[in-house]
Jmol script that loads the backbone (N, CA, C; Angstrom):
load data "model"
ATOM      1  N   MET A   1       6.803 -16.661 -21.503  1.00  0.00           N
ATOM      2  CA  MET A   1       7.191 -15.740 -20.319  1.00  0.00           C
ATOM      3  C   MET A   1       5.560 -16.083 -19.344  1.00  0.00           C
ATOM      4  N   VAL A   2       6.176 -16.427 -18.236  1.00  0.00           N
ATOM      5  CA  VAL A   2       4.740 -16.164 -17.545  1.00  0.00           C
ATOM      6  C   VAL A   2       5.320 -15.040 -16.286  1.00  0.00           C
ATOM      7  N   VAL A   3       4.339 -14.135 -16.120  1.00  0.00           N
ATOM      8  CA  VAL A   3       4.053 -12.659 -15.745  1.00  0.00           C
ATOM      9  C   VAL A   3       3.567 -12.878 -14.622  1.00  0.00           C
ATOM     10  N   GLY A   4       2.630 -13.761 -14.494  1.00  0.00           N
ATOM     11  CA  GLY A   4       1.323 -13.706 -13.362  1.00  0.00           C
ATOM     12  C   GLY A   4       0.507 -14.878 -13.339  1.00  0.00           C
ATOM     13  N   TYR A   5      -0.513 -14.856 -12.691  1.00  0.00           N
ATOM     14  CA  TYR A   5      -1.713 -15.755 -12.764  1.00  0.00           C
ATOM     15  C   TYR A   5      -2.559 -15.139 -12.296  1.00  0.00           C
ATOM     16  N   VAL A   6      -3.891 -15.828 -13.175  1.00  0.00           N
ATOM     17  CA  VAL A   6      -5.150 -15.117 -13.226  1.00  0.00           C
ATOM     18  C   VAL A   6      -6.093 -16.569 -12.119  1.00  0.00           C
ATOM     19  N   GLU A   7      -6.721 -15.856 -10.924  1.00  0.00           N
ATOM     20  CA  GLU A   7      -7.643 -16.459 -10.336  1.00  0.00           C
ATOM     21  C   GLU A   7      -9.277 -15.756 -10.540  1.00  0.00           C
ATOM     22  N   SER A   8     -10.474 -16.858 -10.462  1.00  0.00           N
ATOM     23  CA  SER A   8     -11.653 -16.258 -10.243  1.00  0.00           C
ATOM     24  C   SER A   8     -12.174 -17.460  -9.181  1.00  0.00           C
ATOM     25  N   PRO A   9     -12.870 -16.261  -8.189  1.00  0.00           N
ATOM     26  CA  PRO A   9     -13.952 -17.004  -7.169  1.00  0.00           C
ATOM     27  C   PRO A   9     -14.738 -17.991  -7.753  1.00  0.00           C
ATOM     28  N   LEU A  10     -15.228 -17.546  -8.849  1.00  0.00           N
ATOM     29  CA  LEU A  10     -16.508 -17.924  -9.772  1.00  0.00           C
ATOM     30  C   LEU A  10     -16.682 -19.253 -10.293  1.00  0.00           C
ATOM     31  N   TYR A  11     -15.091 -19.353 -10.348  1.00  0.00           N
ATOM     32  CA  TYR A  11     -14.968 -20.750 -11.080  1.00  0.00           C
ATOM     33  C   TYR A  11     -14.144 -22.039 -10.576  1.00  0.00           C
ATOM     34  N   PRO A  12     -14.938 -23.166  -9.992  1.00  0.00           N
ATOM     35  CA  PRO A  12     -13.774 -23.819  -9.064  1.00  0.00           C
ATOM     36  C   PRO A  12     -12.145 -24.419  -9.282  1.00  0.00           C
ATOM     37  N   ASP A  13     -11.852 -24.558 -10.293  1.00  0.00           N
ATOM     38  CA  ASP A  13     -10.923 -24.829 -11.186  1.00  0.00           C
ATOM     39  C   ASP A  13     -10.272 -24.106 -12.763  1.00  0.00           C
ATOM     40  N   ALA A  14      -8.830 -24.135 -12.549  1.00  0.00           N
ATOM     41  CA  ALA A  14      -8.336 -23.764 -13.924  1.00  0.00           C
ATOM     42  C   ALA A  14      -8.752 -23.927 -15.643  1.00  0.00           C
ATOM     43  N   ASN A  15      -9.285 -25.070 -15.269  1.00  0.00           N
ATOM     44  CA  ASN A  15     -10.184 -25.653 -16.717  1.00  0.00           C
ATOM     45  C   ASN A  15     -11.098 -24.978 -16.791  1.00  0.00           C
ATOM     46  N   THR A  16     -12.239 -25.089 -15.809  1.00  0.00           N
ATOM     47  CA  THR A  16     -13.210 -24.635 -15.853  1.00  0.00           C
ATOM     48  C   THR A  16     -13.381 -22.843 -15.731  1.00  0.00           C
ATOM     49  N   LEU A  17     -12.021 -22.329 -15.372  1.00  0.00           N
ATOM     50  CA  LEU A  17     -11.835 -20.564 -15.880  1.00  0.00           C
ATOM     51  C   LEU A  17     -11.452 -20.358 -17.199  1.00  0.00           C
ATOM     52  N   TRP A  18     -10.901 -21.420 -17.635  1.00  0.00           N
ATOM     53  CA  TRP A  18      -9.915 -21.605 -18.877  1.00  0.00           C
ATOM     54  C   TRP A  18     -11.268 -21.430 -19.864  1.00  0.00           C
ATOM     55  N   GLY A  19     -12.538 -22.506 -19.563  1.00  0.00           N
ATOM     56  CA  GLY A  19     -13.318 -22.220 -20.479  1.00  0.00           C
ATOM     57  C   GLY A  19     -14.398 -21.172 -20.616  1.00  0.00           C
ATOM     58  N   ALA A  20     -14.463 -20.735 -19.637  1.00  0.00           N
ATOM     59  CA  ALA A  20     -15.117 -19.603 -19.499  1.00  0.00           C
ATOM     60  C   ALA A  20     -14.495 -18.161 -20.106  1.00  0.00           C
ATOM     61  N   LEU A  21     -13.061 -18.135 -20.010  1.00  0.00           N
ATOM     62  CA  LEU A  21     -12.674 -17.149 -20.522  1.00  0.00           C
ATOM     63  C   LEU A  21     -12.655 -17.468 -21.996  1.00  0.00           C
ATOM     64  N   THR A  22     -12.224 -18.679 -22.463  1.00  0.00           N
ATOM     65  CA  THR A  22     -12.380 -18.798 -24.491  1.00  0.00           C
ATOM     66  C   THR A  22     -14.079 -18.668 -24.918  1.00  0.00           C
ATOM     67  N   ALA A  23     -15.001 -18.856 -23.974  1.00  0.00           N
ATOM     68  CA  ALA A  23     -16.147 -18.432 -24.592  1.00  0.00           C
ATOM     69  C   ALA A  23     -16.570 -17.447 -24.809  1.00  0.00           C
ATOM     70  N   ALA A  24     -15.906 -16.563 -23.344  1.00  0.00           N
ATOM     71  CA  ALA A  24     -15.687 -14.920 -23.463  1.00  0.00           C
ATOM     72  C   ALA A  24     -15.058 -14.519 -24.748  1.00  0.00           C
ATOM     73  N   ALA A  25     -14.322 -14.293 -24.834  1.00  0.00           N
ATOM     74  CA  ALA A  25     -13.553 -14.147 -26.202  1.00  0.00           C
ATOM     75  C   ALA A  25     -14.167 -14.475 -27.298  1.00  0.00           C
ATOM     76  N   SER A  26     -14.793 -15.618 -27.379  1.00  0.00           N
ATOM     77  CA  SER A  26     -15.542 -15.845 -28.569  1.00  0.00           C
ATOM     78  C   SER A  26     -16.549 -15.138 -29.310  1.00  0.00           C
ATOM     79  N   ALA A  27     -17.128 -14.772 -28.155  1.00  0.00           N
ATOM     80  CA  ALA A  27     -18.642 -13.760 -27.873  1.00  0.00           C
ATOM     81  C   ALA A  27     -18.077 -11.895 -28.109  1.00  0.00           C
ATOM     82  N   TYR A  28     -17.049 -12.039 -27.975  1.00  0.00           N
ATOM     83  CA  TYR A  28     -16.238 -10.579 -28.588  1.00  0.00           C
ATOM     84  C   TYR A  28     -16.630 -10.375 -29.625  1.00  0.00           C
ATOM     85  N   ASP A  29     -17.082  -9.146 -30.235  1.00  0.00           N
ATOM     86  CA  ASP A  29     -17.342  -9.157 -31.734  1.00  0.00           C
ATOM     87  C   ASP A  29     -16.240  -7.973 -32.249  1.00  0.00           C
ATOM     88  N   ASN A  30     -15.413  -7.468 -31.304  1.00  0.00           N
ATOM     89  CA  ASN A  30     -14.341  -6.520 -32.042  1.00  0.00           C
ATOM     90  C   ASN A  30     -14.769  -5.175 -32.303  1.00  0.00           C
ATOM     91  N   GLY A  31     -15.823  -4.821 -31.845  1.00  0.00           N
ATOM     92  CA  GLY A  31     -16.421  -3.419 -32.279  1.00  0.00           C
ATOM     93  C   GLY A  31     -15.863  -2.195 -31.670  1.00  0.00           C
ATOM     94  N   LEU A  32     -14.852  -2.563 -31.015  1.00  0.00           N
ATOM     95  CA  LEU A  32     -14.637  -1.244 -30.307  1.00  0.00           C
ATOM     96  C   LEU A  32     -13.286  -0.271 -30.990  1.00  0.00           C
ATOM     97  N   THR A  33     -13.594   1.122 -30.664  1.00  0.00           N
ATOM     98  CA  THR A  33     -12.392   1.717 -31.072  1.00  0.00           C
ATOM     99  C   THR A  33     -11.431   1.451 -30.629  1.00  0.00           C
ATOM    100  N   TYR A  34     -10.001   1.353 -31.568  1.00  0.00           N
ATOM    101  CA  TYR A  34      -8.960   0.778 -30.778  1.00  0.00           C
ATOM    102  C   TYR A  34      -7.885   2.259 -30.732  1.00  0.00           C
ATOM    103  N   CYS A  35      -7.379   2.375 -29.542  1.00  0.00           N
ATOM    104  CA  CYS A  35      -6.861   3.601 -29.113  1.00  0.00           C
ATOM    105  C   CYS A  35      -5.254   2.824 -28.645  1.00  0.00           C
ATOM    106  N   LEU A  36      -4.433   3.823 -29.104  1.00  0.00           N
ATOM    107  CA  LEU A  36      -2.489   3.381 -28.441  1.00  0.00           C
ATOM    108  C   LEU A  36      -2.446   3.312 -26.981  1.00  0.00           C
ATOM    109  N   PHE A  37      -2.829   4.910 -26.547  1.00  0.00           N
ATOM    110  CA  PHE A  37      -3.020   4.773 -25.335  1.00  0.00           C
ATOM    111  C   PHE A  37      -4.292   5.466 -24.945  1.00  0.00           C
ATOM    112  N   PRO A  38      -5.368   4.160 -24.473  1.00  0.00           N
ATOM    113  CA  PRO A  38      -6.561   4.661 -23.800  1.00  0.00           C
ATOM    114  C   PRO A  38      -6.655   5.853 -22.504  1.00  0.00           C
ATOM    115  N   GLU A  39      -5.965   5.286 -21.740  1.00  0.00           N
ATOM    116  CA  GLU A  39      -5.898   6.243 -20.417  1.00  0.00           C
ATOM    117  C   GLU A  39      -5.935   7.838 -20.737  1.00  0.00           C
ATOM    118  N   LEU A  40      -5.360   8.067 -21.842  1.00  0.00           N
ATOM    119  CA  LEU A  40      -5.086   9.311 -21.925  1.00  0.00           C
ATOM    120  C   LEU A  40      -5.646  10.091 -23.380  1.00  0.00           C
ATOM    121  N   ASN A  41      -6.567   8.972 -23.611  1.00  0.00           N
ATOM    122  CA  ASN A  41      -7.523   9.369 -25.106  1.00  0.00           C
ATOM    123  C   ASN A  41      -6.678   9.701 -25.786  1.00  0.00           C
ATOM    124  N   GLN A  42      -5.689   9.084 -26.443  1.00  0.00           N
ATOM    125  CA  GLN A  42      -4.704   9.334 -27.663  1.00  0.00           C
ATOM    126  C   GLN A  42      -4.443   8.248 -28.429  1.00  0.00           C
ATOM    127  N   SER A  43      -3.954   8.699 -29.979  1.00  0.00           N
ATOM    128  CA  SER A  43      -3.500   7.842 -30.657  1.00  0.00           C
ATOM    129  C   SER A  43      -2.190   8.080 -31.304  1.00  0.00           C
ATOM    130  N   LEU A  44      -1.968   7.863 -32.255  1.00  0.00           N
ATOM    131  CA  LEU A  44      -0.825   7.891 -32.993  1.00  0.00           C
ATOM    132  C   LEU A  44      -1.236   9.406 -33.688  1.00  0.00           C
ATOM    133  N   ILE A  45      -2.434   9.451 -34.290  1.00  0.00           N
ATOM    134  CA  ILE A  45      -2.992  10.782 -35.166  1.00  0.00           C
ATOM    135  C   ILE A  45      -3.935  11.716 -34.693  1.00  0.00           C
ATOM    136  N   GLY A  46      -4.417  11.201 -33.019  1.00  0.00           N
ATOM    137  CA  GLY A  46      -4.771  12.520 -32.450  1.00  0.00           C
ATOM    138  C   GLY A  46      -5.278  12.114 -31.390  1.00  0.00           C
ATOM    139  N   SER A  47      -6.867  12.429 -30.590  1.00  0.00           N
ATOM    140  CA  SER A  47      -7.273  12.034 -30.069  1.00  0.00           C
ATOM    141  C   SER A  47      -8.045  10.655 -30.318  1.00  0.00           C
ATOM    142  N   CYS A  48      -8.379   9.786 -29.277  1.00  0.00           N
ATOM    143  CA  CYS A  48      -9.078   8.583 -29.316  1.00  0.00           C
ATOM    144  C   CYS A  48      -9.776   8.520 -27.858  1.00  0.00           C
ATOM    145  N   ASN A  49     -10.938   7.812 -28.373  1.00  0.00           N
ATOM    146  CA  ASN A  49     -11.537   7.593 -27.287  1.00  0.00           C
ATOM    147  C   ASN A  49     -12.082   5.831 -27.371  1.00  0.00           C
ATOM    148  N   GLY A  50     -10.834   5.071 -26.645  1.00  0.00           N
ATOM    149  CA  GLY A  50     -11.529   3.926 -26.742  1.00  0.00           C
ATOM    150  C   GLY A  50     -10.123   2.646 -26.030  1.00  0.00           C
ATOM    151  N   HIS A  51     -10.004   1.038 -26.418  1.00  0.00           N
ATOM    152  CA  HIS A  51      -9.445   0.580 -26.056  1.00  0.00           C
ATOM    153  C   HIS A  51      -8.069   0.113 -26.838  1.00  0.00           C
ATOM    154  N   ASN A  52      -7.277  -0.839 -25.953  1.00  0.00           N
ATOM    155  CA  ASN A  52      -6.181  -1.691 -26.821  1.00  0.00           C
ATOM    156  C   ASN A  52      -6.384  -3.409 -26.699  1.00  0.00           C
ATOM    157  N   SER A  53      -5.112  -3.877 -26.874  1.00  0.00           N
ATOM    158  CA  SER A  53      -4.992  -5.179 -26.607  1.00  0.00           C
ATOM    159  C   SER A  53      -4.998  -5.477 -25.317  1.00  0.00           C
ATOM    160  N   ASN A  54      -4.131  -4.862 -24.134  1.00  0.00           N
ATOM    161  CA  ASN A  54      -4.118  -4.745 -23.181  1.00  0.00           C
ATOM    162  C   ASN A  54      -5.521  -4.449 -21.965  1.00  0.00           C
ATOM    163  N   SER A  55      -6.400  -3.488 -22.528  1.00  0.00           N
ATOM    164  CA  SER A  55      -7.302  -3.348 -22.077  1.00  0.00           C
ATOM    165  C   SER A  55      -8.582  -4.540 -22.494  1.00  0.00           C
ATOM    166  N   TYR A  56      -7.948  -5.230 -23.586  1.00  0.00           N
ATOM    167  CA  TYR A  56      -8.666  -6.666 -23.723  1.00  0.00           C
ATOM    168  C   TYR A  56      -8.512  -7.743 -23.058  1.00  0.00           C
ATOM    169  N   ALA A  57      -7.473  -7.687 -22.560  1.00  0.00           N
ATOM    170  CA  ALA A  57      -6.862  -8.756 -21.768  1.00  0.00           C
ATOM    171  C   ALA A  57      -7.619  -8.455 -20.381  1.00  0.00           C
ATOM    172  N   MET A  58      -7.406  -7.389 -19.939  1.00  0.00           N
ATOM    173  CA  MET A  58      -7.730  -6.995 -18.768  1.00  0.00           C
ATOM    174  C   MET A  58      -9.193  -7.233 -18.585  1.00  0.00           C
ATOM    175  N   GLY A  59      -9.813  -6.950 -19.420  1.00  0.00           N
ATOM    176  CA  GLY A  59     -11.521  -6.555 -19.317  1.00  0.00           C
ATOM    177  C   GLY A  59     -12.233  -8.196 -19.665  1.00  0.00           C
ATOM    178  N   LEU A  60     -11.437  -8.898 -20.553  1.00  0.00           N
ATOM    179  CA  LEU A  60     -11.821 -10.213 -20.561  1.00  0.00           C
ATOM    180  C   LEU A  60     -11.751 -11.140 -19.045  1.00  0.00           C
ATOM    181  N   ILE A  61     -10.662 -11.053 -18.716  1.00  0.00           N
ATOM    182  CA  ILE A  61     -10.411 -11.432 -17.051  1.00  0.00           C
ATOM    183  C   ILE A  61     -11.306 -11.050 -16.208  1.00  0.00           C
ATOM    184  N   LYS A  62     -11.528  -9.373 -16.151  1.00  0.00           N
ATOM    185  CA  LYS A  62     -12.443  -9.065 -15.253  1.00  0.00           C
ATOM    186  C   LYS A  62     -14.020  -9.372 -15.487  1.00  0.00           C
ATOM    187  N   SER A  63     -14.153 -10.016 -16.747  1.00  0.00           N
ATOM    188  CA  SER A  63     -15.396 -10.360 -17.379  1.00  0.00           C
ATOM    189  C   SER A  63     -15.773 -11.624 -16.429  1.00  0.00           C
ATOM    190  N   ARG A  64     -15.242 -12.368 -16.398  1.00  0.00           N
ATOM    191  CA  ARG A  64     -15.357 -13.354 -15.343  1.00  0.00           C
ATOM    192  C   ARG A  64     -15.119 -13.594 -14.149  1.00  0.00           C
ATOM    193  N   GLY A  65     -14.959 -12.125 -13.206  1.00  0.00           N
ATOM    194  CA  GLY A  65     -14.886 -12.331 -12.156  1.00  0.00           C
ATOM    195  C   GLY A  65     -13.224 -12.440 -11.847  1.00  0.00           C
ATOM    196  N   GLY A  66     -12.881 -12.465 -12.688  1.00  0.00           N
ATOM    197  CA  GLY A  66     -10.969 -12.672 -12.550  1.00  0.00           C
ATOM    198  C   GLY A  66      -9.915 -11.663 -11.915  1.00  0.00           C
ATOM    199  N   VAL A  67      -9.240 -12.411 -11.237  1.00  0.00           N
ATOM    200  CA  VAL A  67      -7.946 -10.878 -11.197  1.00  0.00           C
ATOM    201  C   VAL A  67      -6.951 -11.561 -11.140  1.00  0.00           C
ATOM    202  N   ALA A  68      -5.996 -10.548 -11.776  1.00  0.00           N
ATOM    203  CA  ALA A  68      -4.554 -11.051 -12.466  1.00  0.00           C
ATOM    204  C   ALA A  68      -3.648 -10.627 -11.086  1.00  0.00           C
ATOM    205  N   THR A  69      -2.671 -11.456 -10.917  1.00  0.00           N
ATOM    206  CA  THR A  69      -2.070 -11.074 -10.098  1.00  0.00           C
ATOM    207  C   THR A  69      -0.609 -11.313 -10.035  1.00  0.00           C
ATOM    208  N   PRO A  70       0.539 -10.155 -10.278  1.00  0.00           N
ATOM    209  CA  PRO A  70       1.708 -10.621 -10.795  1.00  0.00           C
ATOM    210  C   PRO A  70       2.716 -11.531 -10.150  1.00  0.00           C
ATOM    211  N   LEU A  71       3.366 -12.108 -10.516  1.00  0.00           N
ATOM    212  CA  LEU A  71       4.282 -13.298  -9.752  1.00  0.00           C
ATOM    213  C   LEU A  71       5.346 -12.607  -9.590  1.00  0.00           C
ATOM    214  N   SER A  72       6.250 -12.906  -7.855  1.00  0.00           N
ATOM    215  CA  SER A  72       7.402 -12.171  -7.525  1.00  0.00           C
ATOM    216  C   SER A  72       8.372 -12.908  -7.800  1.00  0.00           C
ATOM    217  N   ILE A  73       9.303 -12.476  -8.856  1.00  0.00           N
ATOM    218  CA  ILE A  73      10.068 -13.328  -9.270  1.00  0.00           C
ATOM    219  C   ILE A  73      11.573 -13.092  -8.275  1.00  0.00           C
ATOM    220  N   MET A  74      11.611 -11.947  -7.689  1.00  0.00           N
ATOM    221  CA  MET A  74      12.572 -12.330  -6.740  1.00  0.00           C
ATOM    222  C   MET A  74      12.498 -11.229  -5.528  1.00  0.00           C
ATOM    223  N   PRO A  75      11.946 -12.085  -4.417  1.00  0.00           N
ATOM    224  CA  PRO A  75      11.724 -11.217  -3.148  1.00  0.00           C
ATOM    225  C   PRO A  75      12.639 -10.107  -2.854  1.00  0.00           C
ATOM    226  N   GLY A  76      12.161  -8.799  -2.510  1.00  0.00           N
ATOM    227  CA  GLY A  76      12.739  -7.508  -2.388  1.00  0.00           C
ATOM    228  C   GLY A  76      13.001  -7.001  -3.774  1.00  0.00           C
ATOM    229  N   MET A  77      12.706  -7.316  -4.624  1.00  0.00           N
ATOM    230  CA  MET A  77      13.071  -6.962  -6.362  1.00  0.00           C
ATOM    231  C   MET A  77      12.012  -6.109  -6.616  1.00  0.00           C
ATOM    232  N   THR A  78      12.288  -4.684  -6.256  1.00  0.00           N
ATOM    233  CA  THR A  78      11.401  -3.288  -6.559  1.00  0.00           C
ATOM    234  C   THR A  78      11.359  -2.675  -7.816  1.00  0.00           C
ATOM    235  N   SER A  79      12.503  -3.467  -8.476  1.00  0.00           N
ATOM    236  CA  SER A  79      12.769  -2.045  -9.644  1.00  0.00           C
ATOM    237  C   SER A  79      11.899  -2.879 -11.170  1.00  0.00           C
ATOM    238  N   LEU A  80      11.181  -4.072 -10.892  1.00  0.00           N
ATOM    239  CA  LEU A  80      10.288  -4.986 -12.059  1.00  0.00           C
ATOM    240  C   LEU A  80       9.264  -3.952 -12.208  1.00  0.00           C
ATOM    241  N   VAL A  81       8.849  -3.850 -13.257  1.00  0.00           N
ATOM    242  CA  VAL A  81       7.811  -3.190 -13.383  1.00  0.00           C
ATOM    243  C   VAL A  81       6.930  -3.938 -14.142  1.00  0.00           C
ATOM    244  N   HIS A  82       5.611  -4.149 -13.741  1.00  0.00           N
ATOM    245  CA  HIS A  82       4.467  -5.497 -14.437  1.00  0.00           C
ATOM    246  C   HIS A  82       3.575  -4.477 -15.082  1.00  0.00           C
ATOM    247  N   PRO A  83       3.019  -5.309 -15.934  1.00  0.00           N
ATOM    248  CA  PRO A  83       2.259  -4.789 -17.132  1.00  0.00           C
ATOM    249  C   PRO A  83       0.969  -4.224 -16.277  1.00  0.00           C
ATOM    250  N   ILE A  84       0.348  -4.629 -15.121  1.00  0.00           N
ATOM    251  CA  ILE A  84      -0.889  -4.896 -14.379  1.00  0.00           C
ATOM    252  C   ILE A  84      -0.973  -3.375 -13.708  1.00  0.00           C
ATOM    253  N   THR A  85       0.011  -3.179 -13.041  1.00  0.00           N
ATOM    254  CA  THR A  85       0.344  -1.865 -12.651  1.00  0.00           C
ATOM    255  C   THR A  85       1.038  -0.399 -13.451  1.00  0.00           C
ATOM    256  N   ASN A  86       1.801  -0.908 -14.698  1.00  0.00           N
ATOM    257  CA  ASN A  86       2.474   0.630 -15.563  1.00  0.00           C
ATOM    258  C   ASN A  86       1.435   1.087 -16.295  1.00  0.00           C
ATOM    259  N   THR A  87       1.159   1.961 -16.121  1.00  0.00           N
ATOM    260  CA  THR A  87       0.190   2.442 -17.518  1.00  0.00           C
ATOM    261  C   THR A  87       1.364   3.282 -18.211  1.00  0.00           C
ATOM    262  N   THR A  88       2.480   3.511 -17.948  1.00  0.00           N
ATOM    263  CA  THR A  88       3.342   4.432 -18.804  1.00  0.00           C
ATOM    264  C   THR A  88       4.094   3.388 -20.159  1.00  0.00           C
ATOM    265  N   ILE A  89       4.242   1.971 -19.643  1.00  0.00           N
ATOM    266  CA  ILE A  89       4.921   1.548 -20.565  1.00  0.00           C
ATOM    267  C   ILE A  89       4.027   0.561 -20.945  1.00  0.00           C
ATOM    268  N   TYR A  90       2.755   0.156 -20.127  1.00  0.00           N
ATOM    269  CA  TYR A  90       1.925  -0.958 -20.541  1.00  0.00           C
ATOM    270  C   TYR A  90       0.536   0.065 -20.836  1.00  0.00           C
ATOM    271  N   PRO A  91       0.242   0.968 -21.254  1.00  0.00           N
ATOM    272  CA  PRO A  91      -0.707   1.589 -21.673  1.00  0.00           C
ATOM    273  C   PRO A  91      -2.472   0.400 -21.680  1.00  0.00           C
ATOM    274  N   GLY A  92      -3.265   0.832 -21.235  1.00  0.00           N
ATOM    275  CA  GLY A  92      -3.968   0.042 -21.783  1.00  0.00           C
ATOM    276  C   GLY A  92      -5.040  -0.793 -20.419  1.00  0.00           C
ATOM    277  N   VAL A  93      -4.292  -1.033 -19.566  1.00  0.00           N
ATOM    278  CA  VAL A  93      -4.376  -2.020 -18.244  1.00  0.00           C
ATOM    279  C   VAL A  93      -5.282  -1.435 -17.202  1.00  0.00           C
ATOM    280  N   HIS A  94      -5.636  -0.206 -17.494  1.00  0.00           N
ATOM    281  CA  HIS A  94      -6.883   0.406 -16.309  1.00  0.00           C
ATOM    282  C   HIS A  94      -8.037   1.048 -17.306  1.00  0.00           C
ATOM    283  N   LYS A  95      -8.008   0.630 -18.391  1.00  0.00           N
ATOM    284  CA  LYS A  95      -9.095   0.899 -18.673  1.00  0.00           C
ATOM    285  C   LYS A  95      -9.712   0.105 -19.596  1.00  0.00           C
ATOM    286  N   TYR A  96     -10.528  -0.800 -18.891  1.00  0.00           N
ATOM    287  CA  TYR A  96     -10.870  -2.522 -19.296  1.00  0.00           C
ATOM    288  C   TYR A  96     -11.881  -2.324 -20.160  1.00  0.00           C
ATOM    289  N   VAL A  97     -11.431  -3.251 -21.326  1.00  0.00           N
ATOM    290  CA  VAL A  97     -13.059  -3.276 -22.343  1.00  0.00           C
ATOM    291  C   VAL A  97     -13.908  -3.981 -21.741  1.00  0.00           C
ATOM    292  N   PRO A  98     -15.463  -3.538 -21.524  1.00  0.00           N
ATOM    293  CA  PRO A  98     -16.379  -3.253 -20.683  1.00  0.00           C
ATOM    294  C   PRO A  98     -16.601  -4.847 -20.446  1.00  0.00           C
ATOM    295  N   SER A  99     -17.197  -5.279 -19.430  1.00  0.00           N
ATOM    296  CA  SER A  99     -17.854  -6.743 -19.248  1.00  0.00           C
ATOM    297  C   SER A  99     -18.815  -7.236 -20.450  1.00  0.00           C
ATOM    298  N   SER A 100     -19.566  -6.229 -20.395  1.00  0.00           N
ATOM    299  CA  SER A 100     -20.745  -6.284 -21.487  1.00  0.00           C
ATOM    300  C   SER A 100     -20.322  -6.596 -22.745  1.00  0.00           C
ATOM    301  N   GLU A 101     -19.035  -6.369 -23.344  1.00  0.00           N
ATOM    302  CA  GLU A 101     -18.484  -6.677 -24.461  1.00  0.00           C
ATOM    303  C   GLU A 101     -18.125  -8.101 -24.811  1.00  0.00           C
ATOM    304  N   PHE A 102     -18.284  -9.224 -23.500  1.00  0.00           N
ATOM    305  CA  PHE A 102     -18.124 -10.120 -24.052  1.00  0.00           C
ATOM    306  C   PHE A 102     -19.351 -11.017 -23.249  1.00  0.00           C
TER     307      PHE A 102
END
end "model"
wireframe off; spacefill off
backbone 0.3
color backbone group
């Protein structure tokens, strides 16, 4: 399922950007605290200051100057909720893993 696209002014084409993202993902050591709801600093067992998989994905993209843009599936359709904008349904998208982790 395609929900959007990513582009970065730092890379001339999709293949070069993909290579940069792959290299950054390989450099990640997965040493951060995992939280179910990073923006709320909560997990299922209490308070938590960390990130989640959505935080990882958005942090990875941003670490290489990327911008994620949702696709417009149907013009004028305002009831769609996209993960990039909704932290209630997709927690972590606004608490990125820091670029220094990649």
